[in-house]
Z-matrix of the N, CA and C atoms (Angstrom, degrees):
N
C 1 1.442
C 2 1.520 1 108.57
N 3 1.273 2 114.43 1 139.10
C 4 1.459 3 122.22 2 170.28
C 5 1.519 4 106.88 3 -121.06
N 6 1.324 5 116.22 4 154.31
C 7 1.459 6 118.66 5 176.34
C 8 1.519 7 110.21 6 -149.53
N 9 1.324 8 113.67 7 153.23
C 10 1.457 9 121.49 8 171.48
C 11 1.522 10 106.66 9 -127.84
N 12 1.308 11 115.46 10 159.32
C 13 1.467 12 119.33 11 179.08
C 14 1.518 13 110.47 12 -132.09
N 15 1.302 14 114.33 13 151.86
C 16 1.460 15 122.27 14 172.66
C 17 1.525 16 106.87 15 -135.93
N 18 1.302 17 116.38 16 135.82
C 19 1.458 18 120.23 17 175.11
C 20 1.516 19 107.23 18 -106.53
N 21 1.328 20 115.33 19 117.82
C 22 1.449 21 122.34 20 -178.57
C 23 1.529 22 106.49 21 -121.28
N 24 1.326 23 115.63 22 114.34
C 25 1.469 24 120.86 23 -173.21
C 26 1.520 25 108.71 24 54.68
N 27 1.317 26 117.77 25 -118.33
C 28 1.457 27 121.77 26 -179.00
C 29 1.525 28 111.94 27 -110.88
N 30 1.323 29 115.76 28 29.24
C 31 1.466 30 121.59 29 179.90
C 32 1.521 31 108.58 30 -122.80
N 33 1.339 32 116.10 31 131.38
C 34 1.459 33 120.79 32 173.34
C 35 1.519 34 107.29 33 -99.28
N 36 1.326 35 115.94 34 121.64
C 37 1.465 36 122.73 35 176.75
C 38 1.523 37 107.59 36 -100.72
N 39 1.330 38 116.97 37 123.27
C 40 1.458 39 122.53 38 178.98
C 41 1.527 40 107.52 39 -112.18
N 42 1.321 41 116.62 40 119.97
C 43 1.457 42 122.46 41 179.21
C 44 1.526 43 107.83 42 -102.32
N 45 1.340 44 116.49 43 117.36
C 46 1.459 45 121.36 44 -176.60
C 47 1.527 46 109.20 45 -106.09
N 48 1.340 47 114.69 46 135.75
C 49 1.464 48 122.54 47 -178.24
C 50 1.526 49 110.03 48 -125.83
N 51 1.331 50 116.20 49 147.22
C 52 1.463 51 120.18 50 171.85
C 53 1.513 52 113.53 51 86.18
N 54 1.325 53 115.59 52 -137.96
C 55 1.456 54 123.70 53 -174.01
C 56 1.521 55 110.39 54 -111.04
N 57 1.333 56 116.17 55 132.95
C 58 1.459 57 121.71 56 177.89
C 59 1.525 58 107.62 57 -108.25
N 60 1.343 59 115.60 58 108.74
C 61 1.454 60 120.50 59 -175.83
C 62 1.521 61 110.74 60 -142.61
N 63 1.315 62 115.99 61 -177.71
C 64 1.457 63 122.74 62 -174.99
C 65 1.525 64 112.70 63 -49.57
N 66 1.296 65 117.52 64 -41.23
C 67 1.464 66 121.17 65 -175.70
C 68 1.531 67 112.95 66 -65.55
N 69 1.315 68 118.18 67 -7.36
C 70 1.472 69 122.13 68 -177.77
C 71 1.520 70 113.88 69 -97.34
N 72 1.335 71 118.81 70 7.87
C 73 1.465 72 120.12 71 -174.76
C 74 1.530 73 112.62 72 -59.62
N 75 1.334 74 118.08 73 -31.22
C 76 1.468 75 119.34 74 178.34
C 77 1.524 76 111.89 75 -67.58
N 78 1.318 77 116.80 76 -33.63
C 79 1.463 78 120.46 77 178.98
C 80 1.529 79 111.06 78 -70.56
N 81 1.318 80 116.62 79 -31.97
C 82 1.455 81 120.12 80 178.20
C 83 1.519 82 110.09 81 -63.26
N 84 1.323 83 116.84 82 -38.13
C 85 1.471 84 120.00 83 177.68
C 86 1.529 85 111.19 84 -64.21
N 87 1.332 86 116.90 85 -32.19
C 88 1.463 87 120.35 86 175.15
C 89 1.526 88 110.13 87 -64.85
N 90 1.328 89 116.45 88 -40.08
C 91 1.462 90 120.98 89 -179.95
C 92 1.524 91 110.55 90 -67.73
N 93 1.329 92 117.14 91 -41.73
C 94 1.473 93 120.77 92 -179.22
C 95 1.525 94 110.64 93 -58.12
N 96 1.309 95 118.11 94 -31.65
C 97 1.469 96 121.29 95 179.33
C 98 1.522 97 112.17 96 -60.77
N 99 1.333 98 117.60 97 -24.36
C 100 1.464 99 120.24 98 177.91
C 101 1.524 100 112.26 99 -67.79
N 102 1.324 101 117.87 100 -16.03
C 103 1.461 102 120.12 101 176.21
C 104 1.520 103 111.72 102 -66.50
N 105 1.329 104 116.79 103 -13.95
C 106 1.461 105 121.54 104 178.64
C 107 1.529 106 113.52 105 -87.95
N 108 1.327 107 117.95 106 0.96
C 109 1.459 108 120.72 107 177.33
C 110 1.533 109 108.23 108 -59.99
N 111 1.326 110 117.74 109 128.05
C 112 1.476 111 119.87 110 -178.53
C 113 1.538 112 112.26 111 -56.96
N 114 1.320 113 115.36 112 136.33
C 115 1.473 114 123.15 113 177.06
C 116 1.526 115 113.41 114 60.85
N 117 1.319 116 117.71 115 27.36
C 118 1.463 117 121.18 116 179.99
C 119 1.519 118 110.29 117 -62.57
N 120 1.324 119 116.17 118 131.15
C 121 1.462 120 121.71 119 179.83
C 122 1.519 121 112.73 120 -102.50
N 123 1.352 122 116.85 121 -24.90
C 124 1.458 123 119.48 122 -175.45
C 125 1.529 124 109.76 123 -165.08
N 126 1.330 125 115.97 124 145.38
C 127 1.456 126 122.97 125 171.28
C 128 1.520 127 106.35 126 -114.61
N 129 1.326 128 116.58 127 113.93
C 130 1.457 129 122.52 128 -172.76
C 131 1.530 130 110.15 129 -114.02
N 132 1.326 131 116.55 130 133.94
C 133 1.460 132 121.93 131 179.34
C 134 1.520 133 110.24 132 -111.76
N 135 1.322 134 116.63 133 125.27
C 136 1.468 135 122.65 134 174.67
C 137 1.522 136 106.78 135 -96.94
N 138 1.345 137 116.32 136 117.28
C 139 1.457 138 121.53 137 -171.89
C 140 1.528 139 113.82 138 -113.92
N 141 1.319 140 118.21 139 11.44
C 142 1.472 141 119.48 140 -175.83
C 143 1.523 142 112.65 141 -64.34
N 144 1.329 143 117.98 142 -19.59
C 145 1.465 144 121.01 143 177.53
C 146 1.524 145 113.05 144 -106.63
N 147 1.339 146 116.63 145 13.31
C 148 1.453 147 121.02 146 174.00
C 149 1.521 148 107.58 147 -80.56
N 150 1.318 149 116.67 148 123.04
C 151 1.464 150 121.72 149 -174.55
C 152 1.524 151 113.32 150 -94.29
N 153 1.339 152 116.79 151 -26.52
C 154 1.462 153 120.61 152 -174.58
C 155 1.519 154 108.75 153 -158.39
N 156 1.331 155 116.23 154 145.96
C 157 1.459 156 121.20 155 172.52
C 158 1.520 157 107.86 156 -142.38
N 159 1.339 158 116.38 157 133.34
C 160 1.459 159 119.37 158 176.26
C 161 1.526 160 109.33 159 -100.66
N 162 1.333 161 116.37 160 -177.51
C 163 1.464 162 119.34 161 -176.80
C 164 1.525 163 111.76 162 -63.59
N 165 1.309 164 117.11 163 -31.69
C 166 1.468 165 119.72 164 176.68
C 167 1.524 166 109.81 165 -66.59
N 168 1.324 167 117.30 166 -38.56
C 169 1.462 168 121.28 167 176.94
C 170 1.519 169 111.29 168 -61.20
N 171 1.339 170 117.13 169 -41.93
C 172 1.463 171 120.48 170 175.53
C 173 1.525 172 110.13 171 -60.28
N 174 1.323 173 115.47 172 -43.00
C 175 1.454 174 120.11 173 178.51
C 176 1.514 175 112.53 174 -61.66
N 177 1.323 176 116.83 175 -33.06
C 178 1.463 177 120.73 176 178.64
C 179 1.523 178 110.82 177 -64.72
N 180 1.333 179 117.14 178 -40.50
C 181 1.471 180 119.31 179 176.25
C 182 1.525 181 110.74 180 -65.33
N 183 1.324 182 117.13 181 -37.20
C 184 1.468 183 119.71 182 177.31
C 185 1.523 184 110.76 183 -65.47
N 186 1.320 185 116.66 184 -38.24
C 187 1.467 186 120.78 185 177.51
C 188 1.533 187 110.60 186 -63.43
N 189 1.327 188 116.01 187 -45.91
C 190 1.469 189 120.07 188 178.74
C 191 1.524 190 109.85 189 -61.03
N 192 1.337 191 116.87 190 -42.56
C 193 1.460 192 121.13 191 178.81
C 194 1.526 193 110.77 192 -60.36
N 195 1.321 194 116.83 193 -42.78
C 196 1.462 195 120.87 194 -179.41
C 197 1.527 196 111.39 195 -61.75
N 198 1.323 197 116.47 196 -46.09
C 199 1.465 198 120.89 197 179.33
C 200 1.533 199 109.85 198 -64.24
N 201 1.334 200 116.31 199 -46.45
C 202 1.469 201 120.80 200 -178.52
C 203 1.523 202 111.57 201 -63.32
N 204 1.322 203 116.69 202 -38.89
C 205 1.465 204 120.24 203 -179.14
C 206 1.525 205 110.82 204 -62.98
N 207 1.324 206 117.36 205 -39.64
C 208 1.465 207 120.70 206 177.88
C 209 1.524 208 111.32 207 -62.54
N 210 1.333 209 116.31 208 -28.21
C 211 1.466 210 121.62 209 -179.86
C 212 1.527 211 111.68 210 -94.68
N 213 1.348 212 116.03 211 1.16
C 214 1.461 213 123.57 212 -178.27
C 215 1.526 214 112.32 213 59.16
N 216 1.330 215 115.47 214 41.01
C 217 1.462 216 122.25 215 177.13
C 218 1.527 217 107.55 216 -115.62
N 219 1.317 218 118.02 217 119.89
C 220 1.469 219 119.35 218 178.95
C 221 1.528 220 111.83 219 -73.20
N 222 1.337 221 114.71 220 149.00
C 223 1.457 222 118.83 221 170.59
C 224 1.520 223 107.95 222 -119.83
N 225 1.316 224 114.38 223 151.50
C 226 1.467 225 121.54 224 -179.36
C 227 1.528 226 108.01 225 -133.47
N 228 1.324 227 116.67 226 134.62
C 229 1.455 228 122.69 227 172.41
C 230 1.523 229 106.93 228 -104.30
N 231 1.321 230 117.06 229 125.97
C 232 1.466 231 121.00 230 -177.16
C 233 1.523 232 111.21 231 -125.13
N 234 1.316 233 116.29 232 146.42
C 235 1.455 234 122.02 233 167.28
C 236 1.515 235 117.10 234 81.61
N 237 1.335 236 118.35 235 9.43
C 238 1.471 237 119.32 236 177.80
C 239 1.527 238 109.08 237 -62.58
N 240 1.323 239 116.12 238 139.54
C 241 1.461 240 119.16 239 -178.53
C 242 1.522 241 110.18 240 -142.22
N 243 1.314 242 115.38 241 168.24
C 244 1.457 243 121.75 242 175.84
C 245 1.518 244 113.09 243 58.55
N 246 1.339 245 115.06 244 -133.79
C 247 1.458 246 121.12 245 -177.04
C 248 1.525 247 112.42 246 -63.57
N 249 1.314 248 116.95 247 -31.03
C 250 1.463 249 119.93 248 179.65
C 251 1.524 250 110.00 249 -68.18
N 252 1.316 251 116.46 250 -43.65
C 253 1.469 252 119.62 251 176.35
C 254 1.525 253 110.12 252 -61.37
N 255 1.318 254 116.76 253 -43.90
C 256 1.467 255 120.60 254 179.15
C 257 1.521 256 111.20 255 -60.45
N 258 1.327 257 117.08 256 -40.73
C 259 1.457 258 121.17 257 178.47
C 260 1.529 259 110.98 258 -64.43
N 261 1.323 260 117.04 259 -42.20
C 262 1.467 261 120.66 260 177.59
C 263 1.529 262 110.17 261 -61.10
N 264 1.331 263 116.68 262 -42.02
C 265 1.457 264 120.53 263 -179.75
C 266 1.528 265 111.16 264 -68.23
N 267 1.330 266 117.08 265 -42.94
C 268 1.457 267 122.37 266 -179.27
C 269 1.525 268 111.59 267 -62.25
N 270 1.324 269 116.70 268 -39.83
C 271 1.466 270 121.32 269 -178.05
C 272 1.530 271 112.22 270 -86.56
N 273 1.334 272 116.53 271 -3.17
C 274 1.471 273 122.34 272 -178.89
C 275 1.532 274 112.19 273 57.04
N 276 1.321 275 114.80 274 36.70
C 277 1.461 276 120.82 275 179.62
C 278 1.527 277 111.22 276 -59.88
N 279 1.346 278 116.29 277 -28.51
C 280 1.466 279 120.15 278 -179.23
C 281 1.527 280 113.02 279 -67.60
N 282 1.331 281 117.87 280 -10.60
C 283 1.457 282 120.32 281 174.93
C 284 1.529 283 111.13 282 -80.66
N 285 1.325 284 116.70 283 -12.32
C 286 1.451 285 122.14 284 -177.68
C 287 1.539 286 111.54 285 -113.99
N 288 1.330 287 115.82 286 -39.69
C 289 1.451 288 122.93 287 -176.07
C 290 1.525 289 109.19 288 -122.58
N 291 1.310 290 117.71 289 140.89
C 292 1.471 291 120.87 290 176.20
C 293 1.530 292 108.81 291 -69.03
N 294 1.335 293 114.91 292 126.52
C 295 1.464 294 120.66 293 179.71
C 296 1.517 295 108.21 294 -126.67
N 297 1.333 296 115.61 295 130.96
C 298 1.458 297 122.08 296 176.71
C 299 1.522 298 107.20 297 -118.00
N 300 1.327 299 116.10 298 119.35
C 301 1.472 300 119.63 299 179.66
C 302 1.476 301 108.15 300 -94.74
């Protein structure tokens, strides 16, 4: 997985590319650090270029959600498509995390 970020006003936009799997857990910790941005209103993930996600990758989003929820910062997953969207729907991830298709 590769990612880039943009901070627009009080929103951090995280653009994820490639495959999100177990080997990416260190990068997730880098993303979690963005929750410390002063006056952060939202952490948003753009997933239209995410090609694959395994169960560990799903767990990483749940971990980020847990940390963000304690800080009262919403997260949003946007742009999931194909098999990734189907996986989100199958696991009912949208009952825990806001997802915009």
